[in-house]
C-alpha positions as CSV (number, residue, x, y, z in Angstrom):
1,X,198.1,52.4,95.5
2,X,198.2,55.0,98.2
3,X,195.3,57.4,98.6
4,X,194.6,60.5,100.4
5,X,191.6,61.3,102.6
6,X,189.2,61.9,99.6
7,X,190.1,58.8,97.8
8,X,192.4,60.3,95.1
9,X,195.7,58.6,94.3
10,X,198.7,60.2,95.9
11,X,200.3,62.7,93.6
12,X,197.1,63.3,91.6
13,X,196.0,66.5,93.4
14,X,195.1,68.2,90.2
15,X,192.2,65.9,89.4
16,X,189.2,68.3,89.4
17,X,186.6,67.4,92.0
18,X,183.1,68.8,91.7
19,X,180.8,69.3,94.7
20,X,177.3,68.1,94.1
21,X,174.1,69.2,95.8
22,X,171.8,66.4,96.9
23,X,172.6,64.1,94.0
24,X,170.5,60.9,94.6
25,X,171.8,57.5,93.6
26,X,171.9,54.0,94.9
27,X,174.5,51.3,95.5
28,X,174.1,47.7,94.5
29,X,175.6,45.1,96.8
30,X,175.5,41.3,97.3
31,X,172.9,41.9,100.0
32,X,170.6,44.3,98.2
33,X,170.2,47.9,97.0
34,X,170.6,50.9,99.2
35,X,169.9,54.6,98.8
36,X,172.8,57.1,98.9
37,X,173.6,60.7,98.0
38,X,176.7,61.7,96.0
39,X,178.5,64.5,97.8
40,X,181.3,65.1,95.2
41,X,182.8,63.4,92.2
42,X,186.0,63.5,90.1
43,X,187.2,61.3,87.2
44,X,188.8,59.1,89.8
45,X,186.1,58.6,92.4
46,X,183.2,59.8,94.3
47,X,182.2,60.6,97.9
48,X,178.9,59.0,99.0
49,X,176.6,59.7,102.1
50,X,174.2,57.1,103.4
51,X,171.2,57.3,105.7
52,X,172.4,54.3,107.7
53,X,175.7,52.5,108.2
54,X,178.0,52.3,105.2
55,X,177.6,48.9,103.4
56,X,180.5,46.7,104.5
57,X,181.3,45.3,101.0
58,X,184.4,47.1,99.6
59,X,183.5,46.4,95.9
60,X,180.0,47.3,94.8
61,X,178.1,49.2,92.0
62,X,177.0,52.8,91.9
63,X,173.9,53.4,89.8
64,X,172.4,56.8,88.9
65,X,168.8,57.6,88.4
66,X,169.3,57.6,84.6
67,X,170.5,54.0,84.8
68,X,174.3,54.6,84.3
69,X,176.1,52.0,86.4
70,X,179.7,52.1,87.6
71,X,181.9,49.5,89.5
72,X,183.4,51.2,92.5
73,X,185.8,50.2,95.3
74,X,185.9,51.8,98.7
75,X,189.1,53.6,99.7
76,X,188.0,55.2,103.0
77,X,185.1,55.0,105.4
78,X,183.6,57.3,108.0
79,X,180.3,57.6,109.9
80,X,177.6,57.2,107.3
81,X,179.9,58.3,104.5
82,X,182.7,56.7,102.4
83,X,184.9,57.5,99.4
84,X,185.1,55.2,96.4
85,X,187.4,54.8,93.4
86,X,185.8,54.2,90.0
87,X,186.7,50.9,88.4
88,X,186.2,52.3,84.9
89,X,186.9,55.6,83.1
90,X,184.3,58.3,83.6
91,X,183.8,61.9,82.6
92,X,182.5,64.7,84.8
93,X,179.8,65.5,82.2
94,X,178.1,62.3,83.1
95,X,177.4,63.7,86.5
96,X,177.2,67.4,86.0
97,X,175.2,67.8,82.7
98,X,171.7,69.2,83.4
99,X,168.7,66.8,83.1
100,X,166.6,67.0,80.0
101,X,163.2,68.6,80.0
102,X,161.6,65.5,81.4
103,X,161.0,65.1,85.2
104,X,163.9,63.6,87.0
105,X,163.6,59.8,87.5
106,X,163.0,58.5,91.0
107,X,165.6,56.1,92.5
108,X,164.0,52.7,92.6
109,X,165.4,50.0,94.9
110,X,165.0,46.4,93.7
111,X,163.3,44.6,96.7
112,X,162.5,40.9,97.2
113,X,159.8,40.9,99.9
114,X,156.2,40.1,100.5
115,X,153.6,42.9,101.2
116,X,149.9,43.1,101.9
117,X,147.7,45.1,99.5
118,X,144.0,45.6,100.1
119,X,141.1,47.8,99.2
120,X,139.1,47.4,102.4
121,X,137.2,44.3,101.1
122,X,139.9,42.2,99.6
123,X,143.5,41.7,100.9
124,X,146.1,40.0,98.9
125,X,149.7,39.0,99.5
126,X,151.9,40.4,96.7
127,X,155.6,40.1,95.8
128,X,157.4,43.5,95.7
129,X,159.7,44.0,92.7
130,X,160.9,47.6,93.5
131,X,160.2,50.4,95.9
132,X,160.7,54.1,95.5
133,X,159.7,57.2,97.5
134,X,156.8,57.6,95.0
135,X,155.4,54.1,94.9
136,X,155.9,50.4,94.4
137,X,155.9,47.8,91.6
138,X,154.7,44.3,92.6
139,X,153.3,41.0,91.3
140,X,149.7,40.3,92.3
141,X,147.4,37.3,91.7
142,X,144.4,39.5,92.5
143,X,143.2,41.9,89.9
144,X,142.4,45.1,91.7
145,X,140.7,47.7,89.4
146,X,142.8,50.5,88.0
147,X,142.9,53.8,90.1
148,X,141.4,52.1,93.1
149,X,142.6,53.2,96.5
150,X,144.8,50.5,98.2
151,X,146.5,50.0,101.5
152,X,150.1,48.9,101.3
153,X,151.8,47.2,104.2
154,X,155.4,45.8,104.3
155,X,157.8,45.2,107.1
156,X,159.9,48.2,108.0
157,X,157.4,50.8,106.8
158,X,154.2,52.3,108.2
159,X,151.1,51.4,106.3
160,X,150.8,53.5,103.1
161,X,147.8,54.4,101.0
162,X,148.0,54.8,97.2
163,X,146.3,54.2,93.9
164,X,146.9,51.4,91.4
165,X,148.1,53.4,88.3
166,X,148.8,50.5,85.9
167,X,148.6,46.8,85.5
168,X,150.3,44.5,82.9
169,X,149.2,40.9,83.6
170,X,150.2,40.2,87.2
171,X,152.6,43.1,87.3
172,X,151.2,46.3,89.0
173,X,152.3,49.8,89.7
174,X,151.1,51.7,92.7
175,X,151.5,55.5,93.5
176,X,151.6,56.5,97.1
177,X,149.3,59.3,98.2
178,X,152.1,60.8,100.3
179,X,155.7,60.4,99.2
180,X,158.1,58.5,101.4
181,X,161.0,60.4,102.9
182,X,164.4,59.3,101.8
183,X,165.0,58.1,105.4
184,X,161.8,56.0,105.3
185,X,162.9,54.3,102.0
186,X,166.5,53.8,103.3
187,X,165.4,52.3,106.6
188,X,162.9,50.0,104.9
189,X,165.4,48.7,102.4
190,X,167.9,47.9,105.1
191,X,165.4,46.1,107.3
192,X,164.2,44.0,104.3
193,X,167.7,43.3,103.1
194,X,170.1,43.6,106.1
195,X,173.8,43.5,105.6
196,X,175.1,39.9,105.7
197,X,172.0,38.3,104.1
198,X,172.9,37.7,100.4
199,X,170.4,38.8,97.7
200,X,171.2,35.9,95.2
201,X,172.8,36.8,91.9
202,X,172.1,40.6,92.1
203,X,175.6,41.9,92.1
204,X,176.9,39.3,89.6
205,X,174.2,40.1,87.1
206,X,174.6,43.8,87.5
207,X,178.4,43.6,87.1
208,X,178.0,41.8,83.9
209,X,176.0,44.8,82.5
210,X,178.0,47.5,84.2
211,X,178.7,50.5,82.1
212,X,182.2,50.7,80.7
213,X,183.7,53.9,79.5
């Protein structure tokens, strides 16, 4: 199929394309998950902008903050931006309907990496499960008290301070005192999961559960 510069099939110029203003999302690849921003969308495809190089894999998944997930295929690539064709039917309302009265959900990137967490007296190695601009979820053998102030150190990110907001067994949730910038989160994810280093089973599992129209 021939496509034009914005990823639409030749001859389908009447497909409505909606410009989006800072619409955060993430892509799920064999190597990991990476932050992106949707620039525009139509029922055929979407334009994405990245805060680093475009992931090299041509067939990946796009996931919105609300959890809706779409298989996509790249049709053009530029500097830190690319156009993708949807692998399933979509409606524009899925991207343009206003959020409900609840606060927008943060984009959380699944991360497989070790981090150091400590309260000034005890320091523990923990296993990160996901990372967002607002905080981190991790598995910890050490039972830090709720609401205590903790330092959080991981490769690719300056040391952060935050509070332990919840704990369920070994699983813990930490809220950073100062929100990460999108660039900090994107740079950290790429350093922890560089292109070319597979993240086992991630894309296969997500494709099996991808949203179908």
